[in-house]
N, C-alpha and C positions, 0 to 999 in steps of 0.2 A: 509363876507356880507350878507350870507343868516341868520343867527342866531340873527340879530339885530331885538329888539323888542319881543324877544320870554321870557317868563318867566324861571324860574330857571330849573323848572323840565323840560319842553319841550327843553330846552338848553342842559341839562344833556342827555336827549333821542337822541338828533341828534347827539351829540358829541360820544355817543357810538356806532353809528350806527343802533340803532333799539331798541328795547323792551329788556328787559331783557332774558337772553337765559334760557330755561327751561331745565331742567335736563334731560328729554327723547331726545329731539332735540339735546342734547349734545351727548348723547348715540347712535342716529341715524348717525351723522357726524362721530363718530369716528369708529362706525361698517362698516359704509359704506366704508370707506379707508382700511380697513381689507379684507372686502367681496370683494372688486375690484381686490386685488392680486389673493384672492383664486379663483375668477371667472375665470381669464387669465390661472391660472396656470392648470386647468382644461381644456384647451382648447378652451374656449369662446373668443368670439371677441366682445367687447362693452356690452356685456350682461353676465348674471350670470347663473350657473346651480346648480340643487340640486342633490343630490346622490338617484339613484335609491334603495338603503338600506333602506334609512329611512323612505321613503313613503311606501315602502312596508313591513315595519315593523311596521308600524300605527304611526311612530313618525312625527310629525310636524317639520319643519325646523327652527332653532334657529336663529334668527336675525332679520333684517328688514323686515317689511311687505310692499313690492313693491305695489304701486298702478297701476302704467303703465305696461302694460305686453309687452313684446318682444318676437319675432320670433327668434329663434337661431338655428341653424344648425352647429355643428362642421366642422371646415374646412377640418380636417384630417380624416373624417369619409369617408371610402370608400364605405360603403354600407348604406343603408337607413332602417330605422324600417318598421314596418308593417304597412300596411295601415288601420289607424286609431287605430293603437294599443296605450295602454296609458302605460306610465311609467315614473314616475318623475324621476331627475337624480342628482341632488346635495345636499349638505348639507344645503346651505344657498341661497336663492335667492339673487343675488346681480346683480350690474351693473358697468359697466366701469367708471373707474375714472373721465375720460373726458367728458363723457356726463351724466353721474349719476346726476339724481335730488338729491339724498342723497349727493352727495361727491361734489357737487359746488351748494350748497342749496341757493335758493334766501333769499336776505335779506325780514324781514318782513315789513320793510317799503316801499319795491317794490311792493310786490304782496298782502299781507292782506287786505290793506286797500280799493284795488280795487276790491276785491271780495265783500267787503258791498255795494258798490253802487249797485243800482237798475238798471238794463239795460247794466250792463256791468260786467256781472258774470266771474270771472277768476278762472280758474283751481287751487283747493288748493290741493298742494303735500302733507300736513300734514293730509289728511283725508283719511278714507277708508269708502266707503260707505257715509251715512249721519253721520258719528260721527267723531269727532276730535280726532286725535292720542293721543293729550295730555289728553283727558277725556278717555282713554281707557287703561286697563293694556295689557302689551305685550301679555299675552296668548288670551287675547280676539280678541286683533288684530289680531294675527297671524290665530286665528280660522274663523275669517271673511274671511282672503286673500285665506285660504286653499277651502273654499268652493266657491271662485270665479274663480278658477284656473284651467284649464286643461292641461295635457302634452300629446303630441303624441308623441310617440317614434320613433326615427329616429336612428337606430343601437345603436351605444353605448352613442348617445347625447341624446339631448330632445328639443322640441320644445314647448316653452309655448305660448298658444295661446289666453288665456282669453276667453274659449270658455264656454259658460252657460251651468250648469247642466252636467257636465260630470265629472265622478267618476273615481277612478283608475282601475276598471273594464270595463270601457268603457259603462256605463250603464247610461241613462238619470236619473238624478236626480230631484228633486222638486224645485230646483232653477231656477228660470225664467229669460231669458235673459235681460228683461227690468229692473231686479233689481241689475243689475252688471255694474261697473263702465266701460266706453270705454277706449280703449285702446289710449294712449296719446303719442306723440313722448318725446325724452330727451331733455328738453330746458335747454342746457348747457350756452348760454350766458346770461340767466336771472340771473345767479349767478355770474356775474362780477363785482356787487356791484352799489350803488347809481352814483358814478360818471359817469359811463357809461351809465346809465340811462338818466341822467340829458343831456349830450351831445347828445345822441340819440334823445330825446325829444326836443332839441334846433334845431337840424338839421331838423326835421320833422317840427316843426314850421316856421323855414324859407323857408322850400319847400314851405308849404302852403301859407305864406304872398308871396313867389315870384309867385307862381301861381295864387292868387287872385290878385296880381298886373298887370297881365297878361292878366286877365279878365276870369279866370276860376271860374265861378261860381256855378258851379255843386258838385265839390267835397270838393274841398278846404273849403269852410264855414263850413263843417260838422264836421271838426277837430278845425277850429277857432270859433266856436260859445262857448258862455259861458266861456271866458277865458280859451279856450283851455281845457274843462273839459274831453272832450274825450280822449285825449291824456295823460293827467295827471293822470287818472284813469287807463288808460291801461300799463303805464310806472309804476305806483305805486308810483308816487311822490308827493301825496297829502299832505303827512306828511312830505316830504322833502322839498320842494318849501314854500315860506312865503305864510302865509294865512291871510285872513283877520280877524278882529278882530269877526265877526259875525259867520264865521267859527270857531274859537277857541272855542267860548262860546258855541256852539251848540254842541261840542262834550263833551261828559261826561269824567270826570276823570279817572273814573272805566274803561272805554274802554282802555283807553290808559295804564293803567296798566296792565289789564289783557292779554293784548296782547303783547305775547312773540316775541323776536326777535332772529333770527337766528344766527349761529356762523358765525364769518368770514370766508367764504369759502379760503380754501388754495389749491393750486395748488403744484402737485407734479411734480418735474423737476428731472429726473435722465440723468447720463452719464455715457458710458462705454468706460473703457480703455482697448483694446482689444489685445493681443499679440500671436501668433502662435508658439508653441513651436515644436509640433512633428506632424508628419503624418505617419500613416501604412497604406498602402495598402495591401488588402488580410485579409483573416479570418484567426484568431489564430488556431493552431493545438489543437487536444483535448488533456486532461491532459494524461501523458503516453507515448506521441509521440512527444514532442517538446523538445528543446534542451535550455538551459537558456540562453547560451552563442551562438546560431547560430537562427537565424531567416530567414527562406528561403525567406521571401517576402523582406527582405532588401538585400540580396547577389545575386551577379548575377551568374548564373549555370556556365557561362565561366570560374568564377575564381575559383569555386570548383574545376572544373577540371583541372586548370592550379596547382592548390595548390597540388593534388593528383597526376598529372603527374613530377612535381618537386620532390615530395617526393619519388614516385618510383624510379626517376633517380638517386637522391642522396644514396637512400640504394644500388642501383647496382653500383654505383661509388664507393662507399665507401667500399663496400665489396670486389670490385677489388682490392683497396690500401691494404687492410688488408690482402687480401691473397699475395700479393706481398712483404710483410713484412718475411725477413727472418734472423734469429739471429742463429749464430753457437756457440755452447758452447766451451769453451777454456779448453780441458781437458787435463792435465800435463800426459807426458809419464811414464809409468809404476806408475802412481799415484795409491793412495790407494781409497777404496772404499767411505769414507768421502771427498776425495779431489773431486772426480768424481760428487758427491752429491752435493756438493757447487758449482760445476762450472754449472751445471744445474740450481741451484738456481739462480745463478747470470744471467745466459741467459734467465730465464723465466721472472725476474724481467726487463731485458731489454726489452724484447719482449711486455710485458705489457706496458711500459712506450711509446715504439713507437706506438703500437695501440691505447694507449690513445690519442697520439699526432694527429694522422689522423683523430681520431671521433672528436677531438675539433677542428680541423680546418675545418671539413666539417660542423659540427654545426653551427660554426662561420658564414662559408659561407652562409648557409641557411637561417641563422637570414637575413643576409644583403640584401640576393635577395628576401625575404620574404615580406619585406616593400613595394615591388612595386605590390604584390599582395593582400594585404588587401581587406578585402570586402568595396566596394565604395558604400556608401547610396546613394539612389536616392534623388535627390532634387526637393522640391516642390514648388510651387508657389500658392498662395491663392489671391482670389478675394473677398472682404468683403465690404458688403453695408447692410443699414438698408431696411427693407421692403418698407418703407414710401418713400425713394429716388430713384431715376431713374437708371438704369443700366449704365448709362454714368458716373456717379459719384463715382462706386464702385474704393475702395482702392486695391493695389495690395501690399502683403506681403511676403516676404521669410519665409520658415517655417525654425524655427531655429537661424532666424537671428538676433533675439533681437528685431527687430522693432517693434513700437507700434504706435496706432492710437486712436483718442478720437472719439467716436459716440454720437450724441444727438437724441436720440429717440423721435418720437412725443408724445408718450404716452406709457403707459405700456403695451398698446395691440402690440405694435410694434414686430418685428423679426428681428433678426440677422440673415444673408444669407451669407454662405461663400463657394465659388466655389473652388474645388481643382483642380490643373491642374500638369501635370508631367514637367520635365525640358525639353521636346521638344514641349511641348504645349498642349499634349493630355488631353482631359477632362475625370477625374475619376468620379465625383460626387458632391453632395453639402450636406451641413449641415444647418439646420435649428434650430437656438437657439432661444428659444422665452424669450422676456425680462421679461416677468411675471416669469418662469421657475427660471431665473437669480435673479431677485429680491426679490425670495420665500426664497433664502439663500444666501445672498451677502457675506457670509463669505467664503463659497466654491468657491475659485476663481480658482483654477485649476482644470479641467474637462476634460473627455475624451467624445467626443461626436462622435455619429455616422455617417458615410459618406454613403448617399444612392445615388444609379444611378437611374435617371428617364430614361423612364415613369414606368419601372416596379418595382420601389421602393426595389430595391435589395441592401442589405447590402455589399459593397465593402470594408471597412476598419473603420478606426477609425483616430481621430484629436485631439490632446490636446491644448486646449487654455487656456489662462491665461486673465480672465477678472474681472476687479475691477469695480463694480458697486456701483455709490454714488449718493445720492439724496439731493436736498435742497427745503425747504418750503417757498413759496412766499405768503405772504397774500395779495388777490387781492384789499382788500380794502384800502391797501396802495397806490394804484393807483390814488388817488386824485390829481387831477391838471397834470397828464399825458396826453400823445396823446392817443387818440383813433382811431384806423385804422377806413377806412370807412366800410370794410368787416365786421368789430367786429360791427359797430353801425347799419349795414344791418342785420345781424343776430340777432341782438336784436329788430329790427323795426320787422323783419320776424316773430319771435315768440310772439311779442306782437300782431301783427294780427291773428297769428294760434289762440291764446287764445281767442282774440274777438270774432272770427268765429267758436270758438267751433271744432278745427281742430281733428280728429280722424279718425279710421281705413274706417270708411263709410262715410267721410266728407273731403275729399281730396282737394277739390279745394276752391280757395280763391276767391270772387268776391265784388264788390260794393266799397265802398272808400276806402276799407283798399287794395283793388288789385291796385286802382289807385295810393294810396300814395307807395305802393312797387315800383311800375314800374318807377315812376317819382323821386323816391329817388335814385335807381340806375343809373337812366339817368344824373341826376343832380348832383351827388357825384360821377360819374364815376366807379361805380360798373359793371364789366363786366357781359355781358349778359350769358356768360358760367357760372361763379361764382353764378350768382343769381339762375340758373336752376339747377346747381349740388348743392348748398346748401339747396334749396327748397327739391330737390329729397332727400338729408341725411335724411329729417325730415319725408319725405313720406316713406322712406325704413324702417323707425324704428316701421313703423305702418303698414308695407306692408303686405297684405295677396293675396292669389292666388285668386283672381278675376278679371274679365274683366276691370272694372273700373280703379281698381289700375294699372294693367299692360298696359293698354290703355296709362295711364297719365303717368308712366315710360319711355315708347316709346318716347313719344311726347317731354318730357324732354332730352332725351339722344339723340335723332335722330339729333338736330341742333349741339350738343357737337360734334358727331362723323362725322358730314358732313363735318368739317373743316381740314379734312385729318388728317395728323399725328397729333393727338391731344396731345402727349407727348411734342411735339416741341412747339406747338401753345399754350397750356395752360402753365400758372406759375404752380410754385413747389406746391404750396397750392391747386391749382384747381386738378393736378395732383394726389396728397394725397388723396382727398376727392372723386377724380373719381375712384381711386384702390379701397378705401373703398366701394363706392357705387357698384361697378363690382362685390365684393365677396358677399355682400348681395343680389344683384339680381341674382347670381348664385345660393346662398342658396333658394330663394324663388322660381326659376325655376325648382330648383331639388326637391323642395316640391311638386311643380304643378306637374310635369311630372311623378313624382314616385306616386302620389295621383290622376292621370287623371280620374279615375272613381268615386273618391269622392269628388267632387267639388262643391260647393253649393254656388250659387251667392246671397242667403238670408241669409246666415249663418255669425254670424259676424266674423268669423275666415275664411270663404271661403270654410272651409270643412263641410262634413256632421258630424253629432252627433254620430250616430250610424252605424256601419258597415253593408251594407245591399246590395241586387244585384242592377247592373247597372241599369240606365235608358232606355238605349238603344240609345241615343245620345250624342255626342260630346258636353261638356260644353263649352258657349262662351268665358271662360279665356283661352282655350287651342289654339285656333288661336292667341289671343294676346302674349300668351307665344312663339309660335313658331315664330313669328314676330320677337319678343325681341331676342329671341334665337339667330336668323339669323342676327341682328344688331351688337350683341356681338362677334359673330365668323365667322370665312371664312367657310360658309356652305358647300361649296365643298371640304375643306380639309377632309381627311381620318381622321384625330384625333377628329374633330369637329363632325363628322358624326359618328363615334364611340360611342364618348361620349354621344351624344342624345340617341343613340341606346341602351346604357346601361342604360340610367335612364327608358326607357320604360321597358327593361328587369327586372329591379330591381322592376318596378312597380306591374309587372306580377308576380314576384316571391312573392311579399308582399300578393298580393290578393289570391295566390294561398296557400300561408301558412295559411290565415285566413280560407279559405274554407277547409283545409285539417285539420284545428283545430277542427273543428266538429266532426270529426272522430277519432281523437288521441286515445281516451279512448277504441277504439275497437281493437289497435294494441299493447297496453302494456299487459303484463303479470299478472298485477294485478285483473283484471276483469274476468279472466278466468272461476270463478265459475258462476258470473251472467250470461256470454254468454252461458251457458251450458243451461240454461230455453229458452225454444222454443220461448217465447215472447220477451226475451231479443235479441235473434238471429235474428227474425223476423225485431225487430226496428233497429238493427244494419244494416240489408241488406236494409231496406228503407231509411236509412241516407245515405248508400254507393250510391244508385241510386239517392238522392237528390243532394248528391255532385256531379254526373256525370251531371245532369240537370243544376246545376249551374255552372260547367264549360262551359258547350254549351252554357249557356246564357251568359257568358263571352267573347266567340269567336264571338257570333253572335253580341255583342255589337261592339268589335274591327272590325268587317267586316263593320259594319254602319258606325263607325267613319272612317274608311279608304275610304269607298265610298265617303264620305262628302268633301274629299279631303282638309283637314284640315293640313294633316302632310306632311313633305318633300316626295318625290317620294323615295327615298332611303329607308325609314322606311315602310317596309311590315308589319303591324301590325298584320294582322291574322296570317301570318306564324309564326311572333316573338311572339307572344302569344300563339299560339296553340303548337309549339314545347316545351314551358317550361308546358304548361298545360298538355299535352299528356304525356310527361314525369314522372310529378309530379304523374298524375293520375295512370297511370300503376305502379308506384312503390307502391302507397298507396293500390290498388289493390291487389297486389301481396300479401303486408304485411297483409292486410286485410285476403284474403283467405288462407293465412299459419295460421293466429291467429284464425279464424273462418273458417273451412273448412266445405264447404256445403256438407250435407249427400246425397243430392238429388234434382232434378229439382223442388222443392215446389215452390208455387206461387212467396213469396219474391225473391228465388233464381233465378227464371225465369224472374221475372221481370227486375233484376240486368244485365242478361244475356243479355237481350233485349235492355235495355239502353245502355249497353257497345257496341252491335253490332251496333246499330243507331248511337251512337256517333262516331264509326268507318267509318260508311256508310257516315255519315255527312260530316265529313272531308274530304273525297273522293270527295262528291258533291260539297263541295266548294272551290275544288281545292288547298287544304292544301297539302303541300309537307309533304312526310313521314318523319319521322324525326327516327334515331334508337333509340331503348329503349322507343318509344311512344306507344299508344294503338294498340293490337294486339288482339282482342278478342277472336279469336279461339284458339290463343297460351295461354291466359289466362287461358282458362277453357276447354282445352282439354283434360289435364290428369283428371280433376275432372268429365267430361263427360263420357269418358271411363270406369272410376272406378265406376261410377254410374250405367251406364249399366249391368258391371260385378257383382257387389252387388246385382242387381233387378234381374239377371238371378239365381245367386245362392239362393237368397231367394224364387224366385219361384219354382226352383228346389226343394228346402227344402218343399214347400208347396204340391207340386204335388205328394210327396210321400204320397200316398193314406192310410188313416186310414180305416182298414176294418170294425172295430166295429162300427165309426161313421157313416159310408154311407151304412151299411148293411140293406138290405129291403125298402132302402127311395129312392124314387121317386119324380118328380115334375110331374106337371099337364099335361107334353108333355110326361110323362112315361119315361123319361131319367133320369140319375142320377144327382144330384144338384152339384156333384164334377166338370162335365164338364162346367155348367153353372158360377160356382164359379171361376174356373180358367180363364173361358173365360172374366169374369168382371176384374179378375187380369191383364189379357194382354191387355185390351181394357184402363184400368187405366194407364197402363205402357204407350201404345202408346199415350193417351192424356197429359201424362206427356211430353214426349219426342217431342209433336207437336212444341212447340215453339222452340227446338234445330234443329229439322230435317227442318222447315222451313226456318231458318238463315243458315245450314250447310247441305243441303241434303246428304253428303257423310257420314253422321252417319247413315243414313238408312241402310248400309249394315251393319254395326256392330249391330245394333239395330235387324236387321232381323235373324242375325245367333243365337241372344240369343231366339229370338222369335221361331226359327226353333228347337233349342235345347230342349225349355220348351214344344212344341207341342210334340215331340217325346217323352218326360219324361212323357206326360200325355197319349200317347198310351199305353206305357210300364206298366204304374200304371193300366191300365184300364184292360189289361191282367192279370196283377197279382190279381186284386181285384175280377176279374170273373173267375178264374182259375179253380174253382169247376166244374161250369156250360160249361166251354170250353172243359174240360177233355174228356167228351164223345164223342165229335168231333173230337178227334184227331186222329182216325183211318181214318175218312172221310178227313181230311185235308192234307193227304199223297195220293199217288198213290191208286187206288182201287185194292185191292188184297184179292181173297176169301181164306183166311188162315185158318189154324186149329179152330181158336177161334168161326169163323162165322160155320163151319161146326159143331162144338160141338153144337152151339146154336139150330141148326136145330135136331141133334140127340137128344137132351134132351128136344126137342119139347116145349122149355120154351117161352112163347110168351111174349116180354115185348115191347110193342107198345111205340114208343118214342114221346113224346110232347115236345114243346119247353118250357123250365121253364120260372118263370117269370123274374128271375135275366138276364138270357140269353135275354130275350125280351128288357130289360132296356138297356142293353149293345149294341144292335144292334140299338135299338132307338136312344141313344147317339151318336153312330159312325155315323148314318145317318144325325143327326142334326150338328154334328161339321163340315160333308163333305158339307151339303147343304146351312147351314145357317151361322153357328160361323166363320168357318176358311176362307169362301169366303170374308166377310166383311174386316177381317185384311188382306187379299192378296190385295183387292182394295184399301187398305190405303196405302200400299206401292207401289203399282204402282201409285197413284196419287203423291207421292214422287218422285218417280224414273222421272217424267217428269221434275222435277226441276234441276235433275242432269245434267252437262252439258257432252257433248258425249266426248267419249275418256277414260271413265273409264273400268278397266279390268273386274271388279265385276258387274254383273247384279243385280238389287234389283227385289226380288222376286223369285229368282231361287232355294234359298235353301227351301223356303216354298213350292214351286212346288214340290220337290223331296219328300218332307213330306206328302204333298198330297197324293200323287199318290202312296205311301207306304201305308197310310192308306186306300185308295180307294181298293187297292187290297187285303188288310186285311179284310176289310168288304165285298167284294166279296166272298172270302174265307170262312167266315162263312157263308154266306148264302149257297151256294153251298153244304157245309158240312151240314147243317140244313137238305136242301133239299135230300141229300143221305141218311139222317136217315128216311125222310118220305117215300123214295121210297123202304128203307129198309122193312120199315112198310108193303109195299104193296107185299113183296116177303115171307113174315112170315107164310102165309097160302095158301094152293092151290087156296082157294076159290078168293082170291084176287090178286092172279096173272095174269096180262093181257095176258101174253104169252099163259099160259096154257088156259085162256078162248077162244081165238081165234083159238088154236089148238082143242079144244074140239067142236067147231063149226063146223057144215058141210056146205057144200057149199050151200045146198038148204035150209039151217036154215034161218027163217025170223028173222027181226030187232028185234021183240018182244023177242024171245028166247035169242038172244044176250044181251039185255038189262036185262032180268032177271038173266041170268049168272053174269052180272056186277052189280049187285043189292049189294052185301058184299063189293065191291070194291068200288063203289059209297057211301056207309055209312061211310067207312072208310075215304074217301076222305074229305067228308062233317064234320065229326067229327073233323079232324085234322084243316081244314079251320077254322071251328068255334073256336076252342080253339086258333089256331094262331092268330086269330082278336081279341080275348081278351088281348092277350100279346103285340103285337107289334102295333105300330103306323100305318094308312092306306098306306104311302108312302112304309113303309118295307113290309107290308104284300100283296100289290100288286107285289113287287118285288119278294117274295118269291112265290107266288102262279104261277106266270108266270113261275118262273124256274122250279118249281114242274111239271107244265103243261108242257113245254117243255120236261123236263126228262121222262114223261110219253109218250110223242110222239117219244123220240129217242128210247124207248124199241121198240115201234112197227115198228118204222124205221129199227132198226136193225134186228128184226126177219124178217122182210120182205126180207132185203138185203141178208140175210142167206139163205132164203127159197124162192129164186126167182122162182124153178121148180114147187113149190107148189101153183099154181095160185089159188088152190081151197079156199085158206084161204084170198084171196084178198077181198071177201066179207064181211066176217067176220072182217076184219081190217077196211073195211071202216064203218061198224057199229059201232066199237068199238071207232074209232077217232072220229067219230060224237057224240058218247055217252059222250066221254071225254070232248070234247068241250063245250057241254051242262051243263054239271058238273060245270067246272071250271067257265064258265060266267055267269051262272045262280046263283050260291053262290055268286060269288064276287060281282054280281048285287045285291042280297038280302043284303049282309052284309054293302056294301057301299053306296048303291043308287046311289044319283047324284053326290057323291064324283069321281065317275068313268068317268074318258075319255074314249071317242071313241075309242083310241088306246089301253088302257088296255084290250079290249075285243077281239082285233084280234087276231088271234090264232097265236101261237109261229112259230119259225123258222121251228122246226124240223115238227111239223104237217103239216105245209105247204109243206114240202120236202114229208112226207107220202101222201098227196093229188097229189102231181106232179107224185109219182110213180104209183098211182092208175090211175092216168087220164094223160096220155102222153101229150095231149095237155095243161096242167099247167104250170105258169110259174117257171123258176127256182128260189128256195128261199134260194139258198146257200150263199147268202151275210152276211159275217161276222159280218157286223153292224144291223143285222136285230134285232128288238125289240123284247123283249122276252113276 
């Protein structure tokens, strides 16, 4: 009736169901059917994957060019991929047969004409970008699609996100987001043919008329105006329904010819005939350890023991019967030897026959009794069901019974689940047989399938199943005149509404007249509220993204369904199937979100950031929605649900940790050893390791912020959870890095790394993060290196301290010291400055460093002695106890007058020692004292103790050298009688005047002045003052010793008083003259011995025998 009034061409077009099919469209449909199976065989559900090797090798996938992108996560993937890791996965991008646009392609009479009408643009599934597939070559179309897809790797699977501008390396490309098509759901109902479209169109028109008749003048007229043009165009029926003559004449014939028609969509239906043959519980023994006729898993141990026991008893009883056999030979009397031999032969024969009879009877008896002890095989029962049906509908089959059952899977994406139970009802495990894997090779009917015990996924045995898979194809377009279910019509109306309102991943809500039409359609035709929400949600999940608006919508749609109580009993079989698929998809999107909870981006089309980067410091809005949705789907108080959610976040932390560690992977492999020997390369490496620590610290800080926002359930202690993983991974990476690039010393880059590591550990403690075994312990990481650094530095400075005599011969600084002292002091200061950061963090290393410095200072003193051994050799006699030996007597006898003057080199030595004792070493000691204040009490070693010992030793040596020089000066005064002070006092009479004593002391005065003048040119003022005062004291001691030995000769007291007074004038005036204002008042005070002489001469004088008296 619809074809009346049409011309011959139009009639032919209607009868064929559309325009002529183009060749490329045919290839698409055929390829789609093959790719559907390939997708599901690879573990996908309602979507396809691409092999990673193809994309990594630079090959594009061969096959269809998908327009609508889908989010896919393998159900069986236990782990997730790296956060923002990019990796394609499968050879072909294909989609499930049930929901694929290509496998259930819409007739062009329904879709193409609607797309040509202005204001009613419909999604064209035969276009890529703005170009028709039919006008592109396969290569060009595939290249366009490759430029518009991004894959984010999740473990072994892949997620096709439709992200703009993402390449395989995770780098932003030049493709802009606006130039890429939006992700659209799979409109499966649109491929059911024109008859279903006509029925749905008719239902909508009747609904609008019914509403308009009841007075609904707002929404119904929108669809009824202009002869229902909106509905006709939306359902694509303009070319199916009768048209007026004006409409036909307005159409150009060229448009009718060029508009290709799609192939009739065929729906593949399969059935499974299943039989359980054998069940084997237990793992097979390895080769060489098994017996072909004995399977320990099938035989009871008790039966084996009975077999051995019966065998043992049979052998014993048989042997006893054999021993009882007695045969006596019948030997004739007086028989010959041959007759006797023959008798024995007859007896032996009879004995053998009797033993054979006993053995034959025993074997027969054992065969009769052994039948009751044969191995009894365990019997097993199996419960079989399809994943798409409920557990209550499971079928029970006995293994080996020959029973069969026919199953009808909903789609090729369904699974056959077999639960294995023992004869006593004990549960062994389950088998998951994918229909896609069975359909991949239907000729292989008899297969062994592994039995796994959950939740540990432990292999416990095998089961042999006989599965006969057969398929039949039904042309959907042959359904003309048949009944169309209300739910099918609703599905088509829903898809039409989505197309009209441009439904996609960021436009998930329907509104306006179309929402009114859907609500009233469901109410008027009795479509349940649960079905409407679940069906709408199935389309939402096709384009779902980990964003707040999407997850909030999913929660709002699922909540009423779950609020009905036991949904499996309340919902219909179809609704339960849809709900099961939705739950799987929701679990996948939740897993994607939780495992990328720091990479969420509400403004991104995919919901994830384009490029991996540092966290923002705040929780994404989608995280709270995800937790709310997870709580709806799971019993949050159950330990399994809590463990599952915890593992999501653990996987997320591990992924981000791997991404951060990837920045330093190049430094822990052996290939770059040559480049790392370069100082610049080492510096860069240590800076990257420092950046790694700072990045990890930033990650934990963000986790603390998220935890403080109380977004997650209370059992998720995110800071401790993430810190435990980050700390262990970071510690392992630092250990590997330090082993690959060992630090030679505390250089600035190394010191910065040490500081960053110690600060990180301190921050964890301040944040109340629980310590985890194998986590960061900065001191343990660097302890061996620090002690090795100090040892190497000590050894290097000890080598430097070996003074080169030629290098420093006759060289002195402006302080009249050897440059060697200042150079070694600079080395020590540089050493202390290097280890400043180490000691400030761990003051206990100050003791180790102090020991090294003390050894170096001791080596410096020894090196000075060796360097100036030539000028110190004349002082050797004076360095020991004074004994007037033969050598001194010989000098007097020969009357060789060799007045001793301090050599220049000796002056340099004394100046250097004085500078070390007063200036250089006190600074080092004060540095260690400041560090010692940071050390906690209770340590055995005292910082600075070893340095004090070296200082005391050096000060004693310096004093001995000064005394030896003064002894030489005193010896000079005793070389001649005119300069001997005792001789001058003895030769002076009691009545002599002071002028006589002064004139007698003139030669001595000249010698003293000459000695002091030369000494002033050699040593520094401080050393000069010390030597002069010691010399002054020694001269006073000579007078004191003379007076103590000659107490009875008081006549010499007067001359002694004059002599001491003159000595005071000589030393004081000469020192004043040479040093001027550099002298202090105490420097001019008489020394202790002079004061004691005055005390002896004046009884009322004070006692000056204090040992601390200043020279």
